[in-house]
Each structure stands twice: as C-alpha cells, then as structure tokens.
All heavy atoms as TSV, in Angstrom:
chain	resi	resn	atom	element	x	y	z
A	1	MET	N	N	10.830	1.921	-0.865
A	1	MET	CA	C	11.499	3.150	-0.519
A	1	MET	C	C	10.838	3.714	0.734
A	1	MET	O	O	9.630	3.667	0.877
A	1	MET	CB	C	11.401	4.147	-1.667
A	1	MET	CG	C	12.042	5.453	-1.313
A	1	MET	SD	S	12.381	6.611	-2.640
A	1	MET	CE	C	10.796	7.015	-3.242
A	2	LEU	N	N	11.620	4.252	1.616
A	2	LEU	CA	C	11.158	4.863	2.851
A	2	LEU	C	C	11.386	6.360	2.770
A	2	LEU	O	O	12.459	6.812	2.377
A	2	LEU	CB	C	11.917	4.285	4.042
A	2	LEU	CG	C	11.654	4.928	5.398
A	2	LEU	CD1	C	10.232	4.640	5.848
A	2	LEU	CD2	C	12.646	4.429	6.411
A	3	SER	N	N	10.362	7.124	3.145
A	3	SER	CA	C	10.489	8.572	3.136
A	3	SER	C	C	10.058	9.114	4.501
A	3	SER	O	O	8.872	9.142	4.807
A	3	SER	CB	C	9.604	9.164	2.036
A	3	SER	OG	O	9.635	10.570	2.090
A	4	PRO	N	N	11.024	9.522	5.345
A	4	PRO	CA	C	10.645	10.122	6.625
A	4	PRO	C	C	10.135	11.537	6.389
A	4	PRO	O	O	10.775	12.324	5.702
A	4	PRO	CB	C	11.942	10.127	7.428
A	4	PRO	CG	C	13.027	10.093	6.406
A	4	PRO	CD	C	12.462	9.422	5.182
A	5	ARG	N	N	8.970	11.806	6.899
A	5	ARG	CA	C	8.381	13.143	6.752
A	5	ARG	C	C	8.051	13.679	8.128
A	5	ARG	O	O	8.051	12.941	9.107
A	5	ARG	CB	C	7.116	13.059	5.895
A	5	ARG	CG	C	7.414	12.612	4.484
A	5	ARG	CD	C	6.178	12.559	3.668
A	5	ARG	NE	N	6.532	12.166	2.299
A	5	ARG	CZ	C	5.718	12.279	1.294
A	5	ARG	NH1	N	4.515	12.762	1.455
A	5	ARG	NH2	N	6.103	11.897	0.102
A	6	LYS	N	N	7.727	14.933	8.189
A	6	LYS	CA	C	7.424	15.561	9.471
A	6	LYS	C	C	6.224	14.892	10.143
A	6	LYS	O	O	6.239	14.631	11.332
A	6	LYS	CB	C	7.158	17.048	9.256
A	6	LYS	CG	C	7.008	17.832	10.534
A	6	LYS	CD	C	6.876	19.302	10.257
A	6	LYS	CE	C	6.777	20.080	11.554
A	6	LYS	NZ	N	6.710	21.513	11.337
A	7	GLN	N	N	5.174	14.595	9.364
A	7	GLN	CA	C	3.951	14.036	9.944
A	7	GLN	C	C	4.026	12.537	10.172
A	7	GLN	O	O	3.399	12.016	11.092
A	7	GLN	CB	C	2.760	14.330	9.037
A	7	GLN	CG	C	2.453	15.790	8.915
A	7	GLN	CD	C	1.341	16.041	7.916
A	7	GLN	OE1	O	1.011	15.188	7.110
A	7	GLN	NE2	N	0.762	17.225	7.971
A	8	ASN	N	N	4.743	11.803	9.298
A	8	ASN	CA	C	4.764	10.350	9.403
A	8	ASN	C	C	5.898	9.760	8.574
A	8	ASN	O	O	6.599	10.472	7.876
A	8	ASN	CB	C	3.424	9.759	8.945
A	8	ASN	CG	C	2.996	10.255	7.587
A	8	ASN	OD1	O	3.818	10.481	6.715
A	8	ASN	ND2	N	1.710	10.441	7.396
A	9	LEU	N	N	6.040	8.450	8.669
A	9	LEU	CA	C	6.951	7.706	7.805
A	9	LEU	C	C	6.124	7.174	6.650
A	9	LEU	O	O	5.038	6.644	6.859
A	9	LEU	CB	C	7.573	6.531	8.545
A	9	LEU	CG	C	8.440	6.859	9.747
A	9	LEU	CD1	C	8.799	5.582	10.486
A	9	LEU	CD2	C	9.695	7.566	9.285
A	10	THR	N	N	6.613	7.308	5.453
A	10	THR	CA	C	5.903	6.808	4.292
A	10	THR	C	C	6.732	5.732	3.623
A	10	THR	O	O	7.897	5.950	3.316
A	10	THR	CB	C	5.635	7.949	3.276
A	10	THR	OG1	O	4.922	8.992	3.943
A	10	THR	CG2	C	4.834	7.456	2.104
A	11	LEU	N	N	6.124	4.572	3.434
A	11	LEU	CA	C	6.770	3.489	2.703
A	11	LEU	C	C	6.048	3.352	1.375
A	11	LEU	O	O	4.825	3.205	1.341
A	11	LEU	CB	C	6.670	2.167	3.469
A	11	LEU	CG	C	7.676	2.002	4.583
A	11	LEU	CD1	C	7.080	2.486	5.869
A	11	LEU	CD2	C	8.066	0.563	4.664
A	12	TYR	N	N	6.806	3.419	0.300
A	12	TYR	CA	C	6.252	3.224	-1.031
A	12	TYR	C	C	6.445	1.760	-1.387
A	12	TYR	O	O	7.550	1.320	-1.672
A	12	TYR	CB	C	6.949	4.136	-2.043
A	12	TYR	CG	C	6.709	5.589	-1.760
A	12	TYR	CD1	C	7.599	6.331	-0.991
A	12	TYR	CD2	C	5.577	6.223	-2.248
A	12	TYR	CE1	C	7.373	7.662	-0.716
A	12	TYR	CE2	C	5.339	7.564	-1.973
A	12	TYR	CZ	C	6.243	8.275	-1.209
A	12	TYR	OH	O	6.010	9.595	-0.932
A	13	LEU	N	N	5.360	1.007	-1.311
A	13	LEU	CA	C	5.399	-0.429	-1.573
A	13	LEU	C	C	4.700	-0.695	-2.896
A	13	LEU	O	O	3.554	-0.317	-3.075
A	13	LEU	CB	C	4.710	-1.199	-0.448
A	13	LEU	CG	C	5.290	-0.964	0.949
A	13	LEU	CD1	C	4.438	-1.658	1.996
A	13	LEU	CD2	C	6.719	-1.462	1.017
A	14	HIS	N	N	5.379	-1.350	-3.799
A	14	HIS	CA	C	4.827	-1.591	-5.122
A	14	HIS	C	C	3.964	-2.845	-5.132
A	14	HIS	O	O	4.287	-3.853	-5.731
A	14	HIS	CB	C	5.951	-1.667	-6.156
A	14	HIS	CG	C	6.697	-0.384	-6.270
A	14	HIS	ND1	N	6.189	0.706	-6.924
A	14	HIS	CD2	C	7.887	0.004	-5.757
A	14	HIS	CE1	C	7.041	1.708	-6.838
A	14	HIS	NE2	N	8.078	1.308	-6.139
A	15	CYS	N	N	2.853	-2.752	-4.403
A	15	CYS	CA	C	1.833	-3.802	-4.408
A	15	CYS	C	C	0.514	-3.123	-4.080
A	15	CYS	O	O	0.486	-1.981	-3.651
A	15	CYS	CB	C	2.151	-4.903	-3.399
A	15	CYS	SG	S	2.022	-4.402	-1.680
A	16	GLU	N	N	-0.574	-3.821	-4.299
A	16	GLU	CA	C	-1.880	-3.261	-3.970
A	16	GLU	C	C	-2.169	-3.555	-2.507
A	16	GLU	O	O	-2.558	-4.659	-2.139
A	16	GLU	CB	C	-2.937	-3.846	-4.891
A	16	GLU	CG	C	-2.707	-3.429	-6.337
A	16	GLU	CD	C	-3.761	-3.974	-7.272
A	16	GLU	OE1	O	-4.949	-3.711	-7.017
A	16	GLU	OE2	O	-3.380	-4.652	-8.229
A	17	LEU	N	N	-1.971	-2.558	-1.665
A	17	LEU	CA	C	-2.071	-2.743	-0.225
A	17	LEU	C	C	-3.467	-3.166	0.216
A	17	LEU	O	O	-3.598	-3.917	1.172
A	17	LEU	CB	C	-1.650	-1.464	0.499
A	17	LEU	CG	C	-0.157	-1.192	0.484
A	17	LEU	CD1	C	0.130	0.196	1.034
A	17	LEU	CD2	C	0.588	-2.242	1.290
A	18	GLU	N	N	-4.500	-2.710	-0.485
A	18	GLU	CA	C	-5.850	-3.080	-0.067
A	18	GLU	C	C	-6.085	-4.587	-0.167
A	18	GLU	O	O	-6.967	-5.122	0.476
A	18	GLU	CB	C	-6.922	-2.295	-0.819
A	18	GLU	CG	C	-6.862	-2.297	-2.318
A	18	GLU	CD	C	-5.896	-1.306	-2.945
A	18	GLU	OE1	O	-5.386	-0.406	-2.278
A	18	GLU	OE2	O	-5.656	-1.462	-4.146
A	19	LYS	N	N	-5.253	-5.288	-0.925
A	19	LYS	CA	C	-5.354	-6.754	-1.020
A	19	LYS	C	C	-4.607	-7.450	0.110
A	19	LYS	O	O	-4.620	-8.661	0.207
A	19	LYS	CB	C	-4.814	-7.239	-2.366
A	19	LYS	CG	C	-5.667	-6.824	-3.537
A	19	LYS	CD	C	-5.144	-7.400	-4.821
A	19	LYS	CE	C	-6.022	-6.998	-5.993
A	19	LYS	NZ	N	-5.515	-7.555	-7.254
A	20	GLN	N	N	-3.963	-6.698	0.965
A	20	GLN	CA	C	-3.175	-7.247	2.071
A	20	GLN	C	C	-3.867	-7.023	3.418
A	20	GLN	O	O	-3.232	-6.819	4.440
A	20	GLN	CB	C	-1.778	-6.605	2.094
A	20	GLN	CG	C	-0.993	-6.732	0.825
A	20	GLN	CD	C	-0.742	-8.184	0.456
A	20	GLN	OE1	O	-0.522	-9.028	1.310
A	20	GLN	NE2	N	-0.789	-8.467	-0.832
A	21	SER	N	N	-5.195	-7.089	3.426
A	21	SER	CA	C	-5.957	-6.743	4.631
A	21	SER	C	C	-5.610	-7.612	5.836
A	21	SER	O	O	-5.600	-7.130	6.964
A	21	SER	CB	C	-7.454	-6.772	4.356
A	21	SER	OG	O	-7.858	-8.068	3.960
A	22	ALA	N	N	-5.316	-8.895	5.627
A	22	ALA	CA	C	-4.969	-9.769	6.751
A	22	ALA	C	C	-3.710	-9.269	7.458
A	22	ALA	O	O	-3.653	-9.233	8.694
A	22	ALA	CB	C	-4.778	-11.196	6.271
A	23	LEU	N	N	-2.714	-8.871	6.688
A	23	LEU	CA	C	-1.486	-8.342	7.292
A	23	LEU	C	C	-1.707	-6.949	7.866
A	23	LEU	O	O	-1.215	-6.633	8.955
A	23	LEU	CB	C	-0.354	-8.304	6.262
A	23	LEU	CG	C	0.251	-9.641	5.875
A	23	LEU	CD1	C	1.256	-9.462	4.741
A	23	LEU	CD2	C	0.916	-10.313	7.065
A	24	LEU	N	N	-2.447	-6.122	7.169
A	24	LEU	CA	C	-2.686	-4.758	7.646
A	24	LEU	C	C	-3.442	-4.745	8.969
A	24	LEU	O	O	-3.209	-3.880	9.814
A	24	LEU	CB	C	-3.440	-3.950	6.586
A	24	LEU	CG	C	-2.639	-3.630	5.331
A	24	LEU	CD1	C	-3.547	-3.029	4.266
A	24	LEU	CD2	C	-1.487	-2.691	5.641
A	25	ASP	N	N	-4.334	-5.722	9.165
A	25	ASP	CA	C	-5.066	-5.808	10.430
A	25	ASP	C	C	-4.133	-6.070	11.608
A	25	ASP	O	O	-4.409	-5.662	12.730
A	25	ASP	CB	C	-6.118	-6.913	10.364
A	25	ASP	CG	C	-7.287	-6.564	9.451
A	25	ASP	OD1	O	-7.454	-5.369	9.119
A	25	ASP	OD2	O	-8.029	-7.490	9.074
A	26	LYS	N	N	-3.023	-6.736	11.365
A	26	LYS	CA	C	-2.054	-7.073	12.415
A	26	LYS	C	C	-0.977	-6.008	12.587
A	26	LYS	O	O	-0.216	-6.051	13.548
A	26	LYS	CB	C	-1.363	-8.400	12.080
A	26	LYS	CG	C	-2.284	-9.580	12.021
A	26	LYS	CD	C	-1.505	-10.801	11.617
A	26	LYS	CE	C	-2.423	-11.992	11.408
A	26	LYS	NZ	N	-1.654	-13.174	10.954
A	27	LEU	N	N	-0.887	-5.087	11.647
A	27	LEU	CA	C	0.225	-4.137	11.612
A	27	LEU	C	C	0.232	-3.156	12.772
A	27	LEU	O	O	1.278	-2.815	13.303
A	27	LEU	CB	C	0.227	-3.377	10.280
A	27	LEU	CG	C	1.343	-2.375	10.077
A	27	LEU	CD1	C	2.703	-3.064	10.130
A	27	LEU	CD2	C	1.167	-1.655	8.760
A	28	GLY	N	N	-0.912	-2.661	13.149
A	28	GLY	CA	C	-0.969	-1.605	14.155
A	28	GLY	C	C	-1.453	-0.318	13.501
A	28	GLY	O	O	-2.019	-0.333	12.406
A	29	LYS	N	N	-1.212	0.797	14.145
A	29	LYS	CA	C	-1.695	2.101	13.704
A	29	LYS	C	C	-1.059	2.497	12.375
A	29	LYS	O	O	0.166	2.621	12.278
A	29	LYS	CB	C	-1.331	3.123	14.771
A	29	LYS	CG	C	-2.272	4.240	14.936
A	29	LYS	CD	C	-1.845	5.040	16.149
A	29	LYS	CE	C	-2.850	6.103	16.452
A	29	LYS	NZ	N	-2.472	6.875	17.620
A	30	HIS	N	N	-1.899	2.714	11.339
A	30	HIS	CA	C	-1.388	3.067	10.012
A	30	HIS	C	C	-2.522	3.632	9.150
A	30	HIS	O	O	-3.686	3.559	9.515
A	30	HIS	CB	C	-0.801	1.838	9.320
A	30	HIS	CG	C	-1.850	0.850	8.922
A	30	HIS	ND1	N	-2.362	-0.058	9.809
A	30	HIS	CD2	C	-2.499	0.652	7.762
A	30	HIS	CE1	C	-3.290	-0.780	9.209
A	30	HIS	NE2	N	-3.398	-0.366	7.951
A	31	LYS	N	N	-2.133	4.172	8.012
A	31	LYS	CA	C	-3.050	4.586	6.946
A	31	LYS	C	C	-2.440	4.088	5.652
A	31	LYS	O	O	-1.224	3.870	5.568
A	31	LYS	CB	C	-3.215	6.103	6.889
A	31	LYS	CG	C	-3.912	6.685	8.094
A	31	LYS	CD	C	-4.064	8.179	7.945
A	31	LYS	CE	C	-4.701	8.750	9.209
A	31	LYS	NZ	N	-4.811	10.193	9.160
A	32	ILE	N	N	-3.272	3.892	4.633
A	32	ILE	CA	C	-2.739	3.448	3.351
A	32	ILE	C	C	-3.262	4.313	2.218
A	32	ILE	O	O	-4.335	4.896	2.293
A	32	ILE	CB	C	-3.053	1.966	3.046
A	32	ILE	CG1	C	-4.555	1.722	2.939
A	32	ILE	CG2	C	-2.416	1.055	4.047
A	32	ILE	CD1	C	-4.917	0.352	2.375
A	33	GLY	N	N	-2.466	4.369	1.157
A	33	GLY	CA	C	-2.858	4.905	-0.131
A	33	GLY	C	C	-2.784	3.733	-1.095
A	33	GLY	O	O	-2.678	2.586	-0.679
A	34	LYS	N	N	-2.816	3.984	-2.381
A	34	LYS	CA	C	-2.776	2.872	-3.338
A	34	LYS	C	C	-1.511	2.038	-3.160
A	34	LYS	O	O	-1.561	0.824	-3.081
A	34	LYS	CB	C	-2.863	3.386	-4.772
A	34	LYS	CG	C	-2.906	2.262	-5.777
A	34	LYS	CD	C	-3.158	2.730	-7.169
A	34	LYS	CE	C	-3.199	1.527	-8.108
A	34	LYS	NZ	N	-3.456	1.896	-9.461
A	35	CYS	N	N	-0.370	2.676	-3.102
A	35	CYS	CA	C	0.908	1.964	-2.938
A	35	CYS	C	C	1.710	2.505	-1.769
A	35	CYS	O	O	2.880	2.190	-1.618
A	35	CYS	CB	C	1.748	2.082	-4.199
A	35	CYS	SG	S	1.053	1.248	-5.609
A	36	CYS	N	N	1.096	3.328	-0.927
A	36	CYS	CA	C	1.812	3.950	0.178
A	36	CYS	C	C	1.279	3.471	1.518
A	36	CYS	O	O	0.079	3.343	1.707
A	36	CYS	CB	C	1.670	5.464	0.138
A	36	CYS	SG	S	2.338	6.215	-1.334
A	37	LEU	N	N	2.194	3.234	2.415
A	37	LEU	CA	C	1.852	2.879	3.776
A	37	LEU	C	C	2.375	4.001	4.657
A	37	LEU	O	O	3.555	4.350	4.599
A	37	LEU	CB	C	2.516	1.547	4.150
A	37	LEU	CG	C	2.332	1.065	5.573
A	37	LEU	CD1	C	0.865	0.734	5.844
A	37	LEU	CD2	C	3.198	-0.154	5.816
A	38	TYR	N	N	1.493	4.585	5.455
A	38	TYR	CA	C	1.856	5.705	6.320
A	38	TYR	C	C	1.842	5.243	7.775
A	38	TYR	O	O	0.837	4.718	8.253
A	38	TYR	CB	C	0.858	6.854	6.158
A	38	TYR	CG	C	0.711	7.342	4.742
A	38	TYR	CD1	C	-0.380	6.954	3.967
A	38	TYR	CD2	C	1.652	8.186	4.174
A	38	TYR	CE1	C	-0.528	7.397	2.663
A	38	TYR	CE2	C	1.518	8.634	2.872
A	38	TYR	CZ	C	0.428	8.237	2.129
A	38	TYR	OH	O	0.290	8.672	0.835
A	39	LEU	N	N	2.953	5.438	8.458
A	39	LEU	CA	C	3.076	5.111	9.877
A	39	LEU	C	C	3.419	6.381	10.633
A	39	LEU	O	O	4.324	7.111	10.239
A	39	LEU	CB	C	4.186	4.086	10.101
A	39	LEU	CG	C	4.061	2.756	9.380
A	39	LEU	CD1	C	5.371	1.984	9.467
A	39	LEU	CD2	C	2.926	1.954	9.962
A	40	ASN	N	N	2.716	6.635	11.736
A	40	ASN	CA	C	3.054	7.798	12.550
A	40	ASN	C	C	4.417	7.613	13.198
A	40	ASN	O	O	5.251	8.500	13.176
A	40	ASN	CB	C	1.994	8.043	13.618
A	40	ASN	CG	C	0.709	8.569	13.022
A	40	ASN	OD1	O	0.711	9.166	11.956
A	40	ASN	ND2	N	-0.392	8.322	13.698
A	41	LYS	N	N	4.621	6.443	13.807
A	41	LYS	CA	C	5.900	6.121	14.442
A	41	LYS	C	C	6.202	4.661	14.153
A	41	LYS	O	O	5.310	3.819	14.158
A	41	LYS	CB	C	5.828	6.310	15.955
A	41	LYS	CG	C	5.614	7.733	16.418
A	41	LYS	CD	C	5.644	7.820	17.924
A	41	LYS	CE	C	4.316	7.345	18.463
A	41	LYS	NZ	N	4.207	7.442	19.919
A	42	LEU	N	N	7.445	4.356	13.913
A	42	LEU	CA	C	7.851	2.981	13.678
A	42	LEU	C	C	7.536	2.112	14.897
A	42	LEU	O	O	7.194	0.948	14.765
A	42	LEU	CB	C	9.337	2.930	13.335
A	42	LEU	CG	C	9.869	1.621	12.788
A	42	LEU	CD1	C	9.089	1.180	11.553
A	42	LEU	CD2	C	11.335	1.746	12.462
A	43	GLU	N	N	7.597	2.693	16.071
A	43	GLU	CA	C	7.317	1.955	17.307
A	43	GLU	C	C	5.872	1.469	17.371
A	43	GLU	O	O	5.576	0.526	18.096
A	43	GLU	CB	C	7.610	2.835	18.541
A	43	GLU	CG	C	9.054	3.225	18.696
A	43	GLU	CD	C	9.416	4.473	17.880
A	43	GLU	OE1	O	8.540	5.288	17.561
A	43	GLU	OE2	O	10.605	4.607	17.546
A	44	ASP	N	N	4.961	2.112	16.631
A	44	ASP	CA	C	3.554	1.722	16.627
A	44	ASP	C	C	3.290	0.491	15.763
A	44	ASP	O	O	2.221	-0.107	15.855
A	44	ASP	CB	C	2.668	2.860	16.112
A	44	ASP	CG	C	2.620	4.041	17.072
A	44	ASP	OD1	O	2.968	3.858	18.261
A	44	ASP	OD2	O	2.230	5.134	16.639
A	45	ALA	N	N	4.233	0.133	14.912
A	45	ALA	CA	C	4.027	-0.959	13.964
A	45	ALA	C	C	4.522	-2.280	14.544
A	45	ALA	O	O	5.520	-2.325	15.266
A	45	ALA	CB	C	4.758	-0.675	12.665
A	46	HIS	N	N	3.823	-3.352	14.211
A	46	HIS	CA	C	4.266	-4.702	14.552
A	46	HIS	C	C	5.319	-5.073	13.511
A	46	HIS	O	O	5.007	-5.306	12.338
A	46	HIS	CB	C	3.069	-5.656	14.523
A	46	HIS	CG	C	3.401	-7.040	14.924
A	46	HIS	ND1	N	3.460	-8.065	14.016
A	46	HIS	CD2	C	3.716	-7.558	16.137
A	46	HIS	CE1	C	3.779	-9.179	14.657
A	46	HIS	NE2	N	3.940	-8.899	15.936
A	47	LEU	N	N	6.577	-5.083	13.916
A	47	LEU	CA	C	7.689	-5.200	12.968
A	47	LEU	C	C	7.709	-6.504	12.167
A	47	LEU	O	O	8.005	-6.454	10.967
A	47	LEU	CB	C	9.017	-4.966	13.681
A	47	LEU	CG	C	9.198	-3.541	14.239
A	47	LEU	CD1	C	10.567	-3.385	14.873
A	47	LEU	CD2	C	8.990	-2.501	13.156
A	48	PRO	N	N	7.384	-7.670	12.739
A	48	PRO	CA	C	7.340	-8.872	11.895
A	48	PRO	C	C	6.288	-8.767	10.784
A	48	PRO	O	O	6.506	-9.224	9.658
A	48	PRO	CB	C	6.998	-9.995	12.883
A	48	PRO	CG	C	7.485	-9.492	14.198
A	48	PRO	CD	C	7.253	-7.999	14.154
A	49	THR	N	N	5.176	-8.126	11.073
A	49	THR	CA	C	4.137	-7.931	10.058
A	49	THR	C	C	4.603	-6.940	9.001
A	49	THR	O	O	4.375	-7.147	7.808
A	49	THR	CB	C	2.824	-7.447	10.712
A	49	THR	OG1	O	2.421	-8.412	11.689
A	49	THR	CG2	C	1.731	-7.258	9.691
A	50	LEU	N	N	5.269	-5.884	9.422
A	50	LEU	CA	C	5.814	-4.912	8.480
A	50	LEU	C	C	6.811	-5.585	7.542
A	50	LEU	O	O	6.798	-5.351	6.330
A	50	LEU	CB	C	6.469	-3.748	9.224
A	50	LEU	CG	C	7.065	-2.643	8.380
A	50	LEU	CD1	C	6.005	-2.012	7.475
A	50	LEU	CD2	C	7.708	-1.591	9.262
A	51	LYS	N	N	7.642	-6.457	8.092
A	51	LYS	CA	C	8.607	-7.190	7.273
A	51	LYS	C	C	7.888	-8.050	6.232
A	51	LYS	O	O	8.287	-8.099	5.067
A	51	LYS	CB	C	9.489	-8.062	8.163
A	51	LYS	CG	C	10.547	-8.820	7.405
A	51	LYS	CD	C	11.419	-9.633	8.339
A	51	LYS	CE	C	12.421	-10.439	7.547
A	51	LYS	NZ	N	13.294	-11.228	8.420
A	52	LYS	N	N	6.797	-8.713	6.621
A	52	LYS	CA	C	6.020	-9.530	5.681
A	52	LYS	C	C	5.425	-8.674	4.573
A	52	LYS	O	O	5.409	-9.074	3.410
A	52	LYS	CB	C	4.915	-10.287	6.409
A	52	LYS	CG	C	5.426	-11.428	7.235
A	52	LYS	CD	C	4.283	-12.137	7.936
A	52	LYS	CE	C	4.809	-13.190	8.890
A	52	LYS	NZ	N	3.739	-13.845	9.638
A	53	LEU	N	N	4.921	-7.489	4.920
A	53	LEU	CA	C	4.372	-6.585	3.909
A	53	LEU	C	C	5.447	-6.150	2.917
A	53	LEU	O	O	5.210	-6.101	1.716
A	53	LEU	CB	C	3.756	-5.351	4.566
A	53	LEU	CG	C	2.365	-5.519	5.141
A	53	LEU	CD1	C	2.023	-4.326	6.037
A	53	LEU	CD2	C	1.345	-5.669	4.033
A	54	ILE	N	N	6.623	-5.846	3.418
A	54	ILE	CA	C	7.724	-5.422	2.549
A	54	ILE	C	C	8.136	-6.565	1.629
A	54	ILE	O	O	8.350	-6.370	0.427
A	54	ILE	CB	C	8.909	-4.908	3.389
A	54	ILE	CG1	C	8.520	-3.594	4.073
A	54	ILE	CG2	C	10.148	-4.718	2.523
A	54	ILE	CD1	C	9.486	-3.122	5.139
A	55	MET	N	N	8.222	-7.779	2.164
A	55	MET	CA	C	8.592	-8.932	1.345
A	55	MET	C	C	7.516	-9.234	0.297
A	55	MET	O	O	7.832	-9.580	-0.843
A	55	MET	CB	C	8.836	-10.161	2.221
A	55	MET	CG	C	10.094	-10.044	3.060
A	55	MET	SD	S	11.595	-9.685	2.109
A	55	MET	CE	C	11.713	-11.136	1.078
A	56	THR	N	N	6.254	-9.085	0.658
A	56	THR	CA	C	5.160	-9.286	-0.293
A	56	THR	C	C	5.259	-8.281	-1.428
A	56	THR	O	O	5.102	-8.621	-2.598
A	56	THR	CB	C	3.798	-9.155	0.418
A	56	THR	OG1	O	3.716	-10.146	1.431
A	56	THR	CG2	C	2.641	-9.318	-0.547
A	57	ALA	N	N	5.542	-7.025	-1.088
A	57	ALA	CA	C	5.686	-5.984	-2.105
A	57	ALA	C	C	6.883	-6.275	-3.009
A	57	ALA	O	O	6.830	-6.094	-4.223
A	57	ALA	CB	C	5.829	-4.622	-1.454
A	58	TYR	N	N	7.971	-6.741	-2.406
A	58	TYR	CA	C	9.182	-7.037	-3.164
A	58	TYR	C	C	8.931	-8.148	-4.191
A	58	TYR	O	O	9.421	-8.096	-5.316
A	58	TYR	CB	C	10.303	-7.443	-2.193
A	58	TYR	CG	C	11.580	-7.852	-2.884
A	58	TYR	CD1	C	12.418	-6.903	-3.423
A	58	TYR	CD2	C	11.940	-9.193	-2.969
A	58	TYR	CE1	C	13.589	-7.271	-4.057
A	58	TYR	CE2	C	13.101	-9.573	-3.601
A	58	TYR	CZ	C	13.931	-8.612	-4.145
A	58	TYR	OH	O	15.088	-8.985	-4.774
A	59	LYS	N	N	8.148	-9.135	-3.804
A	59	LYS	CA	C	7.882	-10.287	-4.677
A	59	LYS	C	C	6.761	-10.049	-5.674
A	59	LYS	O	O	6.636	-10.803	-6.639
A	59	LYS	CB	C	7.523	-11.500	-3.820
A	59	LYS	CG	C	8.690	-12.000	-2.992
A	59	LYS	CD	C	8.279	-13.144	-2.109
A	59	LYS	CE	C	9.434	-13.603	-1.238
A	59	LYS	NZ	N	9.028	-14.690	-0.337
A	60	SER	N	N	5.944	-9.028	-5.476
A	60	SER	CA	C	4.805	-8.798	-6.373
A	60	SER	C	C	5.229	-8.018	-7.615
A	60	SER	O	O	6.189	-7.260	-7.587
A	60	SER	CB	C	3.702	-8.042	-5.639
A	60	SER	OG	O	4.057	-6.699	-5.446
A	61	PRO	N	N	4.485	-8.211	-8.717
A	61	PRO	CA	C	4.770	-7.412	-9.927
A	61	PRO	C	C	4.442	-5.944	-9.651
A	61	PRO	O	O	3.634	-5.634	-8.793
A	61	PRO	CB	C	3.842	-7.996	-10.977
A	61	PRO	CG	C	2.841	-8.798	-10.253
A	61	PRO	CD	C	3.404	-9.137	-8.904
A	62	SER	N	N	5.077	-5.060	-10.373
A	62	SER	CA	C	4.848	-3.616	-10.189
A	62	SER	C	C	3.413	-3.251	-10.485
A	62	SER	O	O	2.772	-3.811	-11.373
A	62	SER	CB	C	5.762	-2.816	-11.117
A	62	SER	OG	O	7.100	-3.003	-10.739
A	63	VAL	N	N	2.905	-2.293	-9.726
A	63	VAL	CA	C	1.559	-1.764	-9.931
A	63	VAL	C	C	1.677	-0.554	-10.844
A	63	VAL	O	O	2.517	0.309	-10.632
A	63	VAL	CB	C	0.926	-1.365	-8.582
A	63	VAL	CG1	C	-0.405	-0.693	-8.796
A	63	VAL	CG2	C	0.781	-2.584	-7.694
A	64	GLY	N	N	0.840	-0.462	-11.830
A	64	GLY	CA	C	0.926	0.660	-12.757
A	64	GLY	C	C	-0.205	1.595	-12.682
A	64	GLY	O	O	-1.138	1.546	-12.039
C-alpha cells in the first residue's frame, strides 16, 4: 500500500525490511520502519530496486 503524505511517501511492505539491506543500499535516499519504507520523493529512488523490494514483499509471508 502506498500512502502519500505531506512529508514523504510511505510504502507499507509486508516484509522485514532490515533483512533487505543489499537492496536498500541501492535504493537511494530513504528511511525504514519495521514494515514501512519512507521516501522523500519518488525521483530520489532507484526504481528497478524499488520494484524488487515490492516484489520481495509481495512474495514474503506476512509479518506479525
């Protein structure tokens, strides 16, 4: 799910983002929470890497 907010874009990805460090290193400017990825601007993100993160989250079991 994507939530545009005043400060940033928030993607709620149902995976443990801290386990995706290899992809996050390539992503560009971002912050993470347990299941949230925060981007200031979509233009700052490396889009092929973002797509891989989304696909990884889609294929992973839900985090509880």
